[in-house]
C-alpha positions as YAML, in Angstrom:
chain: A
units: angstrom
residues:
- id: 1
  name: MET
  ca: [4.11, -64.06, -44.03]
- id: 2
  name: LEU
  ca: [4.48, -60.31, -44.34]
- id: 3
  name: PRO
  ca: [6.15, -57.67, -42.14]
- id: 4
  name: LEU
  ca: [3.58, -55.26, -40.66]
- id: 5
  name: PHE
  ca: [5.25, -52.73, -38.37]
- id: 6
  name: SER
  ca: [8.03, -50.23, -38.98]
- id: 7
  name: ASP
  ca: [11.22, -50.14, -36.95]
- id: 8
  name: TYR
  ca: [11.74, -48.61, -33.51]
- id: 9
  name: GLN
  ca: [12.74, -45.18, -34.84]
- id: 10
  name: SER
  ca: [9.46, -44.93, -36.77]
- id: 11
  name: THR
  ca: [7.02, -45.63, -33.93]
- id: 12
  name: SER
  ca: [5.87, -42.01, -33.83]
- id: 13
  name: GLY
  ca: [4.21, -42.52, -37.22]
- id: 14
  name: GLU
  ca: [0.97, -44.36, -37.91]
- id: 15
  name: GLY
  ca: [2.65, -47.30, -39.66]
- id: 16
  name: VAL
  ca: [4.01, -47.92, -43.14]
- id: 17
  name: GLU
  ca: [1.71, -47.35, -46.09]
- id: 18
  name: PHE
  ca: [2.01, -50.98, -47.17]
- id: 19
  name: SER
  ca: [0.56, -52.23, -43.87]
- id: 20
  name: ASN
  ca: [-2.25, -49.68, -43.90]
- id: 21
  name: ASN
  ca: [-3.29, -50.67, -47.41]
- id: 22
  name: LEU
  ca: [-3.12, -54.34, -46.49]
- id: 23
  name: MET
  ca: [-5.41, -53.82, -43.49]
- id: 24
  name: VAL
  ca: [-7.88, -51.78, -45.54]
- id: 25
  name: GLU
  ca: [-8.23, -54.73, -47.92]
- id: 26
  name: LEU
  ca: [-8.37, -57.28, -45.11]
- id: 27
  name: THR
  ca: [-11.10, -55.30, -43.31]
- id: 28
  name: LYS
  ca: [-13.43, -56.04, -46.23]
- id: 29
  name: THR
  ca: [-13.53, -59.70, -45.14]
- id: 30
  name: LEU
  ca: [-12.57, -59.31, -41.47]
- id: 31
  name: PRO
  ca: [-14.06, -56.05, -40.10]
- id: 32
  name: SER
  ca: [-11.96, -56.05, -36.92]
- id: 33
  name: ALA
  ca: [-8.61, -56.28, -38.77]
- id: 34
  name: SER
  ca: [-7.74, -52.57, -38.88]
- id: 35
  name: LEU
  ca: [-8.76, -52.07, -35.25]
- id: 36
  name: ILE
  ca: [-6.57, -54.96, -34.08]
- id: 37
  name: PHE
  ca: [-3.67, -53.75, -36.22]
- id: 38
  name: GLU
  ca: [-3.84, -50.23, -34.79]
- id: 39
  name: LEU
  ca: [-4.08, -51.53, -31.22]
- id: 40
  name: ALA
  ca: [-1.06, -53.76, -31.83]
- id: 41
  name: ALA
  ca: [0.89, -50.75, -33.14]
- id: 42
  name: ASP
  ca: [-0.17, -48.79, -30.07]
- id: 43
  name: TRP
  ca: [0.90, -51.64, -27.78]
- id: 44
  name: LEU
  ca: [4.32, -51.76, -29.45]
- id: 45
  name: ALA
  ca: [4.82, -48.04, -28.86]
- id: 46
  name: TYR
  ca: [3.43, -48.27, -25.31]
- id: 47
  name: ASP
  ca: [5.23, -51.44, -24.14]
- id: 48
  name: GLY
  ca: [8.39, -51.30, -26.23]
- id: 49
  name: LYS
  ca: [10.10, -48.31, -24.67]
- id: 50
  name: LYS
  ca: [13.54, -49.77, -25.46]
- id: 51
  name: PRO
  ca: [14.75, -50.79, -28.94]
- id: 52
  name: ASN
  ca: [15.43, -54.43, -27.98]
- id: 53
  name: THR
  ca: [12.03, -54.81, -26.30]
- id: 54
  name: TYR
  ca: [10.31, -53.24, -29.29]
- id: 55
  name: ALA
  ca: [12.11, -55.55, -31.72]
- id: 56
  name: SER
  ca: [11.24, -58.76, -29.84]
- id: 57
  name: ASN
  ca: [7.62, -57.67, -29.31]
- id: 58
  name: ARG
  ca: [7.33, -56.74, -32.98]
- id: 59
  name: SER
  ca: [8.62, -60.13, -34.13]
- id: 60
  name: GLU
  ca: [6.05, -62.02, -32.09]
- id: 61
  name: ILE
  ca: [3.02, -59.85, -32.77]
- id: 62
  name: THR
  ca: [3.88, -59.90, -36.50]
- id: 63
  name: ARG
  ca: [3.83, -63.71, -36.58]
- id: 64
  name: PHE
  ca: [0.67, -63.83, -34.48]
- id: 65
  name: LEU
  ca: [-1.31, -61.40, -36.63]
- id: 66
  name: ASN
  ca: [-0.11, -63.01, -39.85]
- id: 67
  name: PHE
  ca: [-1.23, -66.42, -38.61]
- id: 68
  name: PHE
  ca: [-4.71, -65.42, -37.40]
- id: 69
  name: LEU
  ca: [-5.70, -62.21, -39.21]
- id: 70
  name: ILE
  ca: [-4.13, -62.69, -42.62]
- id: 71
  name: GLU
  ca: [-3.93, -66.46, -43.05]
- id: 72
  name: LYS
  ca: [-6.94, -67.73, -41.09]
- id: 73
  name: LYS
  ca: [-9.13, -64.57, -41.16]
- id: 74
  name: GLN
  ca: [-9.91, -65.01, -37.45]
- id: 75
  name: ASP
  ca: [-10.80, -62.23, -35.01]
- id: 76
  name: ILE
  ca: [-8.25, -62.57, -32.21]
- id: 77
  name: ARG
  ca: [-10.87, -61.46, -29.68]
- id: 78
  name: GLU
  ca: [-12.69, -64.74, -30.28]
- id: 79
  name: LEU
  ca: [-9.73, -67.14, -30.06]
- id: 80
  name: THR
  ca: [-9.91, -70.14, -27.75]
- id: 81
  name: ARG
  ca: [-7.14, -72.08, -26.04]
- id: 82
  name: SER
  ca: [-7.47, -74.63, -28.83]
- id: 83
  name: ASP
  ca: [-6.60, -71.89, -31.34]
- id: 84
  name: ILE
  ca: [-3.57, -70.91, -29.28]
- id: 85
  name: TYR
  ca: [-2.40, -74.53, -29.18]
- id: 86
  name: ASN
  ca: [-2.62, -74.59, -32.99]
- id: 87
  name: TYR
  ca: [-0.46, -71.47, -33.05]
- id: 88
  name: ILE
  ca: [2.06, -73.11, -30.73]
- id: 89
  name: GLU
  ca: [2.27, -76.06, -33.13]
- id: 90
  name: PHE
  ca: [2.98, -73.56, -35.92]
- id: 91
  name: LEU
  ca: [5.75, -71.90, -33.86]
- id: 92
  name: GLN
  ca: [7.35, -75.26, -33.17]
- id: 93
  name: ASN
  ca: [7.10, -76.54, -36.74]
- id: 94
  name: PRO
  ca: [6.98, -73.62, -39.19]
- id: 95
  name: PRO
  ca: [7.08, -74.25, -42.96]
- id: 96
  name: THR
  ca: [10.61, -74.46, -44.32]
- id: 97
  name: GLU
  ca: [10.08, -71.46, -46.60]
- id: 98
  name: LEU
  ca: [9.55, -69.24, -43.54]
- id: 99
  name: ILE
  ca: [12.94, -70.09, -41.99]
- id: 100
  name: THR
  ca: [16.32, -68.47, -42.60]
- id: 101
  name: HIS
  ca: [19.66, -68.56, -40.80]
- id: 102
  name: VAL
  ca: [20.46, -64.94, -41.72]
- id: 103
  name: ASN
  ca: [19.02, -62.04, -39.76]
- id: 104
  name: ARG
  ca: [17.52, -59.59, -42.26]
- id: 105
  name: PRO
  ca: [15.47, -56.41, -41.67]
- id: 106
  name: GLN
  ca: [11.72, -56.54, -42.24]
- id: 107
  name: PHE
  ca: [11.73, -53.38, -44.37]
- id: 108
  name: LYS
  ca: [14.31, -51.58, -46.44]
- id: 109
  name: LYS
  ca: [14.29, -48.14, -48.02]
- id: 110
  name: ASP
  ca: [13.97, -47.63, -51.74]
- id: 111
  name: SER
  ca: [15.78, -45.00, -53.79]
- id: 112
  name: CYS
  ca: [13.26, -42.37, -52.61]
- id: 113
  name: GLY
  ca: [13.79, -43.18, -48.94]
- id: 114
  name: GLN
  ca: [10.40, -44.92, -48.57]
- id: 115
  name: LEU
  ca: [10.06, -48.13, -46.56]
- id: 116
  name: GLN
  ca: [9.38, -51.19, -48.69]
- id: 117
  name: VAL
  ca: [8.90, -54.84, -47.77]
- id: 118
  name: ASN
  ca: [12.20, -56.74, -47.76]
- id: 119
  name: PRO
  ca: [11.53, -59.87, -49.88]
- id: 120
  name: ASP
  ca: [14.42, -61.68, -48.15]
- id: 121
  name: TRP
  ca: [12.96, -61.32, -44.66]
- id: 122
  name: ARG
  ca: [11.70, -64.46, -42.90]
- id: 123
  name: PRO
  ca: [9.82, -64.67, -39.56]
- id: 124
  name: PHE
  ca: [11.84, -67.62, -38.20]
- id: 125
  name: ARG
  ca: [15.60, -67.92, -37.81]
- id: 126
  name: SER
  ca: [17.65, -71.06, -37.21]
- id: 127
  name: LEU
  ca: [21.06, -71.23, -35.59]
- id: 128
  name: THR
  ca: [24.31, -72.10, -37.35]
- id: 129
  name: ASP
  ca: [27.20, -74.35, -36.41]
- id: 130
  name: ASP
  ca: [30.79, -73.18, -35.90]
- id: 131
  name: SER
  ca: [31.36, -73.28, -39.65]
- id: 132
  name: GLY
  ca: [28.36, -71.08, -40.38]
- id: 133
  name: ASN
  ca: [26.19, -73.89, -41.69]
- id: 134
  name: PRO
  ca: [22.48, -73.69, -40.77]
- id: 135
  name: LEU
  ca: [21.20, -76.10, -38.14]
- id: 136
  name: PRO
  ca: [17.66, -77.54, -38.08]
- id: 137
  name: TYR
  ca: [15.17, -75.08, -36.63]
- id: 138
  name: THR
  ca: [14.15, -75.74, -33.02]
- id: 139
  name: LEU
  ca: [12.14, -73.76, -30.47]
- id: 140
  name: SER
  ca: [13.26, -74.10, -26.86]
- id: 141
  name: LYS
  ca: [10.82, -74.17, -23.96]
- id: 142
  name: ALA
  ca: [12.24, -70.84, -22.77]
- id: 143
  name: SER
  ca: [11.69, -69.24, -26.18]
- id: 144
  name: LEU
  ca: [8.15, -70.57, -26.38]
- id: 145
  name: LYS
  ca: [7.37, -69.23, -22.92]
- id: 146
  name: ALA
  ca: [8.84, -65.84, -23.86]
- id: 147
  name: ALA
  ca: [6.69, -65.74, -27.02]
- id: 148
  name: LEU
  ca: [3.52, -66.60, -25.10]
- id: 149
  name: SER
  ca: [4.36, -64.06, -22.39]
- id: 150
  name: LYS
  ca: [4.51, -61.30, -25.01]
- id: 151
  name: LEU
  ca: [1.16, -62.35, -26.46]
- id: 152
  name: SER
  ca: [-0.37, -62.52, -22.99]
- id: 153
  name: ALA
  ca: [0.90, -58.98, -22.33]
- id: 154
  name: PHE
  ca: [-0.75, -57.84, -25.57]
- id: 155
  name: TYR
  ca: [-4.05, -59.41, -24.52]
- id: 156
  name: ASP
  ca: [-3.81, -57.76, -21.10]
- id: 157
  name: TYR
  ca: [-3.29, -54.47, -22.90]
- id: 158
  name: ILE
  ca: [-6.42, -54.77, -25.06]
- id: 159
  name: ILE
  ca: [-8.38, -55.97, -22.00]
- id: 160
  name: ASP
  ca: [-7.38, -52.74, -20.26]
- id: 161
  name: GLU
  ca: [-8.56, -50.86, -23.35]
- id: 162
  name: ASP
  ca: [-11.93, -52.62, -22.98]
- id: 163
  name: ILE
  ca: [-11.60, -54.27, -26.39]
- id: 164
  name: THR
  ca: [-12.02, -57.83, -25.11]
- id: 165
  name: ASP
  ca: [-12.75, -59.65, -21.86]
- id: 166
  name: ARG
  ca: [-10.60, -62.73, -22.40]
- id: 167
  name: ASN
  ca: [-6.92, -63.65, -22.50]
- id: 168
  name: PRO
  ca: [-6.72, -67.16, -24.04]
- id: 169
  name: VAL
  ca: [-2.93, -67.27, -23.60]
- id: 170
  name: ARG
  ca: [-2.86, -66.85, -19.83]
- id: 171
  name: ALA
  ca: [-4.14, -70.32, -18.96]
- id: 172
  name: ILE
  ca: [-1.62, -71.98, -21.26]
- id: 173
  name: LEU
  ca: [1.19, -70.08, -19.57]
- id: 174
  name: LYS
  ca: [0.03, -71.68, -16.33]
- id: 175
  name: ARG
  ca: [1.10, -75.10, -17.74]
- id: 176
  name: GLY
  ca: [-2.36, -75.91, -18.97]
- id: 177
  name: VAL
  ca: [-3.96, -75.50, -15.53]
- id: 178
  name: GLN
  ca: [-7.29, -73.74, -15.70]
- id: 179
  name: ALA
  ca: [-6.57, -70.12, -14.89]
- id: 180
  name: LYS
  ca: [-8.55, -68.61, -12.08]
- id: 181
  name: ALA
  ca: [-11.16, -66.17, -13.24]
- id: 182
  name: ILE
  ca: [-9.91, -62.66, -12.74]
- id: 183
  name: THR
  ca: [-12.50, -60.38, -11.31]
- id: 184
  name: LYS
  ca: [-12.06, -56.68, -10.77]
- id: 185
  name: ASP
  ca: [-12.83, -55.22, -7.42]
- id: 186
  name: GLU
  ca: [-14.86, -52.04, -7.66]
- id: 187
  name: ASP
  ca: [-11.90, -49.95, -6.58]
- id: 188
  name: GLU
  ca: [-9.79, -51.35, -9.46]
- id: 189
  name: ILE
  ca: [-12.02, -49.60, -12.00]
- id: 190
  name: LYS
  ca: [-9.99, -46.46, -12.60]
- id: 191
  name: PHE
  ca: [-12.06, -43.29, -12.71]
- id: 192
  name: MET
  ca: [-11.76, -39.70, -11.53]
- id: 193
  name: ASP
  ca: [-13.51, -38.60, -8.37]
- id: 194
  name: GLN
  ca: [-15.39, -35.29, -8.43]
- id: 195
  name: LEU
  ca: [-12.41, -33.19, -7.32]
- id: 196
  name: GLN
  ca: [-10.06, -34.79, -9.83]
- id: 197
  name: LEU
  ca: [-12.60, -34.33, -12.61]
- id: 198
  name: ASN
  ca: [-13.00, -30.65, -11.73]
- id: 199
  name: TYR
  ca: [-9.23, -30.11, -11.88]
- id: 200
  name: PHE
  ca: [-8.97, -32.08, -15.12]
- id: 201
  name: LEU
  ca: [-11.70, -30.14, -16.93]
- id: 202
  name: SER
  ca: [-10.53, -26.80, -15.49]
- id: 203
  name: LYS
  ca: [-7.03, -27.46, -16.83]
- id: 204
  name: ALA
  ca: [-8.42, -28.42, -20.25]
- id: 205
  name: GLU
  ca: [-10.49, -25.23, -20.36]
- id: 206
  name: ALA
  ca: [-7.57, -23.06, -19.23]
- id: 207
  name: LEU
  ca: [-5.29, -24.48, -21.91]
- id: 208
  name: ALA
  ca: [-8.01, -24.00, -24.52]
- id: 209
  name: LEU
  ca: [-8.19, -20.30, -23.61]
- id: 210
  name: GLU
  ca: [-4.39, -19.85, -23.51]
- id: 211
  name: HIS
  ca: [-3.62, -21.81, -26.68]
- id: 212
  name: PRO
  ca: [-6.85, -22.22, -28.66]
- id: 213
  name: GLU
  ca: [-4.99, -23.12, -31.85]
- id: 214
  name: THR
  ca: [-3.96, -26.45, -30.32]
- id: 215
  name: HIS
  ca: [-5.88, -27.06, -27.10]
- id: 216
  name: ARG
  ca: [-9.41, -26.14, -28.14]
- id: 217
  name: ARG
  ca: [-9.34, -29.44, -30.00]
- id: 218
  name: THR
  ca: [-8.23, -31.26, -26.83]
- id: 219
  name: LEU
  ca: [-11.09, -29.77, -24.81]
- id: 220
  name: PHE
  ca: [-13.63, -30.97, -27.38]
- id: 221
  name: LEU
  ca: [-11.98, -34.40, -27.46]
- id: 222
  name: VAL
  ca: [-12.14, -35.03, -23.70]
- id: 223
  name: LYS
  ca: [-15.69, -33.72, -23.39]
- id: 224
  name: LEU
  ca: [-16.87, -36.02, -26.18]
- id: 225
  name: MET
  ca: [-15.09, -39.04, -24.68]
- id: 226
  name: LEU
  ca: [-16.53, -38.32, -21.23]
- id: 227
  name: SER
  ca: [-20.04, -37.64, -22.48]
- id: 228
  name: CYS
  ca: [-20.24, -40.63, -24.84]
- id: 229
  name: TYR
  ca: [-18.18, -43.12, -22.76]
- id: 230
  name: LEU
  ca: [-15.85, -43.57, -25.74]
- id: 231
  name: ARG
  ca: [-12.91, -45.91, -26.06]
- id: 232
  name: ILE
  ca: [-9.93, -44.41, -27.92]
- id: 233
  name: SER
  ca: [-10.48, -46.90, -30.73]
- id: 234
  name: GLU
  ca: [-13.96, -45.42, -31.26]
- id: 235
  name: ILE
  ca: [-12.71, -41.91, -31.95]
- id: 236
  name: ALA
  ca: [-9.25, -42.47, -33.50]
- id: 237
  name: THR
  ca: [-8.37, -43.06, -37.12]
- id: 238
  name: ARG
  ca: [-7.14, -46.46, -38.26]
- id: 239
  name: PRO
  ca: [-6.70, -48.13, -41.65]
- id: 240
  name: GLY
  ca: [-10.06, -48.11, -43.37]
- id: 241
  name: TYR
  ca: [-11.80, -45.87, -40.82]
- id: 242
  name: THR
  ca: [-11.60, -42.14, -40.10]
- id: 243
  name: PRO
  ca: [-14.13, -40.58, -37.67]
- id: 244
  name: THR
  ca: [-15.68, -37.44, -39.14]
- id: 245
  name: PHE
  ca: [-18.26, -34.91, -38.05]
- id: 246
  name: GLY
  ca: [-20.67, -37.01, -40.10]
- id: 247
  name: ALA
  ca: [-20.67, -39.44, -37.15]
- id: 248
  name: ILE
  ca: [-22.68, -36.85, -35.21]
- id: 249
  name: ARG
  ca: [-26.21, -37.38, -36.52]
- id: 250
  name: ARG
  ca: [-29.73, -36.27, -35.81]
- id: 251
  name: LYS
  ca: [-32.27, -38.99, -35.03]
- id: 252
  name: LYS
  ca: [-34.82, -39.06, -37.82]
- id: 253
  name: ASP
  ca: [-37.92, -36.93, -37.22]
- id: 254
  name: SER
  ca: [-36.76, -35.79, -33.77]
- id: 255
  name: GLN
  ca: [-34.70, -33.20, -31.91]
- id: 256
  name: TYR
  ca: [-32.27, -35.82, -30.61]
- id: 257
  name: TRP
  ca: [-28.65, -36.26, -31.68]
- id: 258
  name: TYR
  ca: [-26.30, -39.22, -31.37]
- id: 259
  name: TYR
  ca: [-22.71, -40.27, -32.08]
- id: 260
  name: PHE
  ca: [-22.52, -43.20, -34.49]
- id: 261
  name: ILE
  ca: [-19.85, -45.90, -33.96]
- id: 262
  name: PRO
  ca: [-19.69, -48.30, -36.94]
- id: 263
  name: GLU
  ca: [-17.98, -51.05, -34.95]
- id: 264
  name: SER
  ca: [-17.54, -51.28, -31.19]
- id: 265
  name: LYS
  ca: [-16.01, -53.91, -28.91]
- id: 266
  name: SER
  ca: [-18.78, -56.40, -29.66]
- id: 267
  name: GLY
  ca: [-18.27, -55.98, -33.40]
- id: 268
  name: LEU
  ca: [-21.68, -54.29, -33.70]
- id: 269
  name: SER
  ca: [-22.50, -50.67, -34.53]
- id: 270
  name: ARG
  ca: [-23.69, -48.38, -31.74]
- id: 271
  name: ARG
  ca: [-25.58, -45.10, -31.45]
- id: 272
  name: VAL
  ca: [-24.63, -43.09, -28.35]
- id: 273
  name: SER
  ca: [-27.15, -40.42, -27.37]
- id: 274
  name: LEU
  ca: [-25.79, -36.88, -27.06]
- id: 275
  name: SER
  ca: [-26.88, -34.48, -24.32]
- id: 276
  name: LYS
  ca: [-27.97, -30.89, -24.98]
- id: 277
  name: ASP
  ca: [-24.78, -29.64, -23.27]
- id: 278
  name: MET
  ca: [-22.64, -31.87, -25.51]
- id: 279
  name: MET
  ca: [-24.40, -30.56, -28.60]
- id: 280
  name: ASP
  ca: [-23.75, -27.01, -27.37]
- id: 281
  name: GLU
  ca: [-20.07, -27.99, -27.19]
- id: 282
  name: VAL
  ca: [-20.24, -29.39, -30.73]
- id: 283
  name: VAL
  ca: [-21.66, -26.07, -31.97]
- id: 284
  name: SER
  ca: [-19.06, -24.06, -30.06]
- id: 285
  name: TYR
  ca: [-16.15, -26.12, -31.37]
- id: 286
  name: ARG
  ca: [-17.40, -26.08, -34.95]
- id: 287
  name: ARG
  ca: [-17.64, -22.28, -34.84]
- id: 288
  name: THR
  ca: [-13.94, -22.09, -33.88]
- id: 289
  name: LEU
  ca: [-13.23, -24.15, -37.01]
- id: 290
  name: GLY
  ca: [-15.31, -21.85, -39.20]
- id: 291
  name: LEU
  ca: [-17.94, -24.51, -39.80]
- id: 292
  name: SER
  ca: [-21.74, -24.38, -39.70]
- id: 293
  name: ASP
  ca: [-23.30, -25.00, -36.29]
- id: 294
  name: TYR
  ca: [-24.46, -28.54, -37.03]
- id: 295
  name: PRO
  ca: [-22.89, -31.29, -39.14]
- id: 296
  name: SER
  ca: [-24.58, -32.10, -42.42]
- id: 297
  name: ALA
  ca: [-25.42, -35.62, -43.53]
- id: 298
  name: ASN
  ca: [-22.34, -37.55, -44.66]
- id: 299
  name: GLU
  ca: [-19.99, -34.69, -43.72]
- id: 300
  name: ASN
  ca: [-16.41, -35.94, -44.13]
- id: 301
  name: ILE
  ca: [-14.49, -33.29, -42.16]
- id: 302
  name: PRO
  ca: [-12.19, -35.05, -39.62]
- id: 303
  name: LEU
  ca: [-13.67, -35.05, -36.11]
- id: 304
  name: ILE
  ca: [-10.37, -34.67, -34.21]
- id: 305
  name: ALA
  ca: [-8.23, -33.20, -36.98]
- id: 306
  name: SER
  ca: [-4.49, -33.63, -37.22]
- id: 307
  name: PHE
  ca: [-2.38, -30.48, -37.40]
- id: 308
  name: ARG
  ca: [0.25, -32.39, -39.38]
- id: 309
  name: LYS
  ca: [1.26, -30.77, -42.66]
- id: 310
  name: GLN
  ca: [1.69, -32.47, -46.02]
- id: 311
  name: ASN
  ca: [3.36, -30.49, -48.80]
- id: 312
  name: GLY
  ca: [2.92, -27.28, -46.82]
- id: 313
  name: THR
  ca: [-0.80, -27.66, -46.16]
- id: 314
  name: LEU
  ca: [-2.70, -29.19, -43.23]
- id: 315
  name: ALA
  ca: [-3.44, -32.87, -43.74]
- id: 316
  name: ASN
  ca: [-7.13, -33.69, -43.97]
- id: 317
  name: SER
  ca: [-6.94, -36.51, -41.45]
- id: 318
  name: ASN
  ca: [-8.05, -37.52, -37.97]
- id: 319
  name: LEU
  ca: [-5.69, -38.20, -35.08]
- id: 320
  name: GLY
  ca: [-4.62, -41.81, -34.46]
- id: 321
  name: ILE
  ca: [-4.69, -43.82, -31.24]
- id: 322
  name: ARG
  ca: [-1.18, -42.96, -30.09]
- id: 323
  name: ARG
  ca: [-1.51, -39.21, -30.59]
- id: 324
  name: ILE
  ca: [-4.85, -39.10, -28.78]
- id: 325
  name: ARG
  ca: [-3.34, -41.14, -25.94]
- id: 326
  name: ASP
  ca: [-0.45, -38.67, -25.69]
- id: 327
  name: LEU
  ca: [-2.71, -35.60, -25.65]
- id: 328
  name: ILE
  ca: [-4.91, -36.94, -22.87]
- id: 329
  name: GLY
  ca: [-1.94, -38.31, -20.92]
- id: 330
  name: GLU
  ca: [-0.27, -34.89, -20.98]
- id: 331
  name: LEU
  ca: [-3.48, -33.31, -19.70]
- id: 332
  name: PHE
  ca: [-3.71, -35.82, -16.83]
- id: 333
  name: VAL
  ca: [-0.11, -34.98, -15.84]
- id: 334
  name: GLU
  ca: [-0.66, -31.20, -15.91]
- id: 335
  name: ALA
  ca: [-3.92, -31.40, -13.94]
- id: 336
  name: GLY
  ca: [-2.27, -33.75, -11.44]
- id: 337
  name: LYS
  ca: [0.55, -31.27, -10.88]
- id: 338
  name: GLU
  ca: [-1.95, -28.52, -10.09]
- id: 339
  name: MET
  ca: [-3.77, -30.75, -7.62]
- id: 340
  name: ALA
  ca: [-0.52, -31.62, -5.87]
- id: 341
  name: ALA
  ca: [0.50, -27.95, -5.76]
- id: 342
  name: ASP
  ca: [-2.83, -27.14, -4.08]
- id: 343
  name: GLY
  ca: [-2.17, -29.70, -1.36]
- id: 344
  name: PHE
  ca: [-4.04, -32.69, -2.82]
- id: 345
  name: THR
  ca: [-0.83, -34.68, -3.25]
- id: 346
  name: GLU
  ca: [-2.18, -38.22, -3.30]
- id: 347
  name: GLN
  ca: [-5.13, -37.43, -5.57]
- id: 348
  name: GLY
  ca: [-2.84, -35.47, -7.87]
- id: 349
  name: GLN
  ca: [-0.44, -38.39, -8.15]
- id: 350
  name: GLU
  ca: [-3.34, -40.73, -8.93]
- id: 351
  name: LEU
  ca: [-4.62, -38.35, -11.60]
- id: 352
  name: SER
  ca: [-1.20, -38.04, -13.26]
- id: 353
  name: VAL
  ca: [-0.93, -41.76, -14.02]
- id: 354
  name: LEU
  ca: [-4.47, -42.44, -15.28]
- id: 355
  name: SER
  ca: [-4.88, -43.82, -18.78]
- id: 356
  name: PRO
  ca: [-7.30, -42.28, -21.32]
- id: 357
  name: HIS
  ca: [-9.67, -45.18, -20.69]
- id: 358
  name: ALA
  ca: [-10.42, -43.53, -17.32]
- id: 359
  name: LEU
  ca: [-12.51, -40.99, -19.25]
- id: 360
  name: ARG
  ca: [-14.94, -43.73, -20.28]
- id: 361
  name: HIS
  ca: [-15.12, -45.10, -16.73]
- id: 362
  name: THR
  ca: [-15.57, -41.59, -15.30]
- id: 363
  name: GLY
  ca: [-18.37, -40.69, -17.72]
- id: 364
  name: ILE
  ca: [-20.28, -43.86, -16.86]
- id: 365
  name: SER
  ca: [-19.74, -43.39, -13.10]
- id: 366
  name: VAL
  ca: [-20.83, -39.74, -13.11]
- id: 367
  name: ASP
  ca: [-23.98, -40.42, -15.11]
- id: 368
  name: LEU
  ca: [-25.03, -43.30, -12.86]
- id: 369
  name: ASN
  ca: [-24.10, -41.88, -9.49]
- id: 370
  name: TYR
  ca: [-24.63, -38.13, -9.82]
- id: 371
  name: VAL
  ca: [-26.69, -37.40, -12.93]
- id: 372
  name: GLY
  ca: [-29.03, -40.26, -12.16]
- id: 373
  name: ARG
  ca: [-29.47, -41.67, -15.66]
- id: 374
  name: PRO
  ca: [-31.33, -45.01, -15.75]
- id: 375
  name: LEU
  ca: [-28.99, -48.00, -15.58]
- id: 376
  name: LYS
  ca: [-30.36, -49.50, -18.81]
- id: 377
  name: HIS
  ca: [-29.83, -46.27, -20.75]
- id: 378
  name: VAL
  ca: [-26.22, -45.96, -19.60]
- id: 379
  name: SER
  ca: [-25.57, -49.63, -20.35]
- id: 380
  name: GLU
  ca: [-26.83, -49.29, -23.93]
- id: 381
  name: ASP
  ca: [-24.87, -46.09, -24.58]
- id: 382
  name: ALA
  ca: [-21.73, -47.70, -23.13]
- id: 383
  name: GLY
  ca: [-22.16, -50.73, -25.37]
- id: 384
  name: HIS
  ca: [-21.97, -53.20, -22.49]
- id: 385
  name: SER
  ca: [-23.01, -56.72, -23.43]
- id: 386
  name: SER
  ca: [-24.53, -57.21, -19.99]
- id: 387
  name: ILE
  ca: [-26.17, -54.78, -17.60]
- id: 388
  name: THR
  ca: [-24.18, -56.54, -14.84]
- id: 389
  name: THR
  ca: [-21.05, -54.87, -16.21]
- id: 390
  name: THR
  ca: [-22.68, -51.45, -15.89]
- id: 391
  name: GLU
  ca: [-23.79, -52.15, -12.33]
- id: 392
  name: LYS
  ca: [-20.12, -52.28, -11.25]
- id: 393
  name: TYR
  ca: [-20.00, -48.51, -11.71]
- id: 394
  name: ASN
  ca: [-22.93, -47.88, -9.34]
- id: 395
  name: HIS
  ca: [-20.75, -46.68, -6.47]
- id: 396
  name: VAL
  ca: [-23.49, -44.70, -4.72]
- id: 397
  name: SER
  ca: [-25.49, -47.85, -4.14]
- id: 398
  name: SER
  ca: [-22.47, -49.75, -2.86]
- id: 399
  name: ASN
  ca: [-21.46, -46.90, -0.57]
- id: 400
  name: GLU
  ca: [-24.97, -46.90, 0.90]
- id: 401
  name: ARG
  ca: [-24.66, -50.64, 1.43]
- id: 402
  name: PHE
  ca: [-21.34, -50.25, 3.25]
- id: 403
  name: GLU
  ca: [-22.71, -47.40, 5.37]
- id: 404
  name: SER
  ca: [-25.79, -49.37, 6.39]
- id: 405
  name: ALA
  ca: [-23.54, -52.28, 7.36]
- id: 406
  name: ARG
  ca: [-21.22, -50.01, 9.35]
- id: 407
  name: MET
  ca: [-24.07, -48.67, 11.49]
- id: 408
  name: LYS
  ca: [-25.83, -51.95, 12.28]
- id: 409
  name: GLY
  ca: [-25.48, -53.47, 15.73]
- id: 410
  name: LEU
  ca: [-24.39, -56.95, 16.76]
- id: 411
  name: PHE
  ca: [-27.87, -58.41, 17.07]
- id: 412
  name: LYS
  ca: [-28.69, -57.14, 20.56]
- id: 413
  name: PHE
  ca: [-32.47, -57.00, 21.03]
...
């Protein structure tokens, strides 16, 4: 087993070079590997706000990804309860060579200050007796439950990110009892209402005018995510994949443009149609970058470029999941403050705590309920496996249903 994630102090980075290179190689045989790795790193930064929490989460997700991604070459989105039971057996009876009684760091710095894999690290640790002699490795029920709870939290996180629909750990945590199907009420789908969206976009536009050197990029980012119903993972860099302007392509022998996603939630590629207004935004943004109006075939210029410098020059790289999450989160907070200051306190508070995934939900909702795009078209652009999923966003129809019910009488003829 190999360590994958840097320590707590390094969570602002995109991971150690060793892990990135490993995932690039692994992606050749398991296409979802780099996506899962980047989401796990994002979950560690998101959920592990304290050093101790980060360390315990890191230990468990490292063992889990080693077992399924690296050893078994399995996509964790497709795991069953049977797979999880096999993992539990591994946790309870790990190979002897993976056990130590000495706590050692996963990485150590070389003479140049770069993180390198610590060859003495082991993923399992046994206790010692009063004389310091190692005892046989055992896993208590409490420790097993804690490990499964962390994995269940990780699955809940990627469910919220719309990466998978299933959490195979949850049912096992319920002592093997079949977990009740969790269905989302319409109101649990987090999206911006019209007023919130107006404040959000107005704030993005105002910041782009005030600080174009940094916030013009943010304005383009949120418009693209709204227009194309994008998940963060479909626009952020990860090992083996960097979105570029080359992803914006013209449909052959036509005037239509689309955004190409090489791998979406289903594991399949997707072409999301781009509106005329969105293409006008593409042209406008590219002009601020000193580029030609339209991307050329196979253009490799980063789509959402990092302003990070390497050796005194700007790095030619795209932003990662965590940085994109931070940019959008900051914008939600600032727009929420303005709403609250204008007297829309409750809506402002709601806006301030939305996650970036609300952009995808909002784009789908607006196009169905106000733009009037056909349900099937929206479903295909959103990459939904079933049109039933898309129908959950059809709030106008449901509101009409509730209104017609409210006005009906009690069967007096």
